[in-house]
C-alpha positions, 0 to 999 in steps of 0.5 A, spaced: 500 500 500 502 506 498 504 511 503 503 519 503 505 523 509 501 529 511 504 536 511 502 542 514 495 539 515 494 539 508 489 533 507 486 535 501 493 535 497 495 529 500 489 525 498 490 528 491 497 525 491 495 518 494 490 518 488 495 519 483 499 514 486 494 509 487 492 510 479 499 509 477 499 502 481 493 500 478 495 502 471 501 498 472 498 492 475 493 492 469 499 492 464 502 486 467 496 482 468 498 477 462 503 477 457 503 480 450 507 478 444 511 483 441 507 483 435 501 484 439 503 489 443 506 493 437 499 493 434 495 495 440 500 501 441 499 503 434 491 502 435 492 507 441 496 512 437 491 512 432 485 513 437 489 519 440 490 522 433 483 522 431 481 524 438 486 530 438 483 532 430 476 532 433 478 536 438 481 541 434 476 541 429 470 542 434 475 548 437 476 551 430 468 551 429 466 555 435 
């Protein structure tokens, strides 16, 4: 379990930091949940990149329309 120390009685900031740490831990666990062959890993990575590029393109076109 991750630990976060509270300084200057700033509990909200400590909770925020704890959330980031726990999210990274969950993300890392999911990544190592099962083995992916290098070819499949590359395919997934390229699909994610395409998805991100389309999302960014959509965001930019919506922003330009406004």
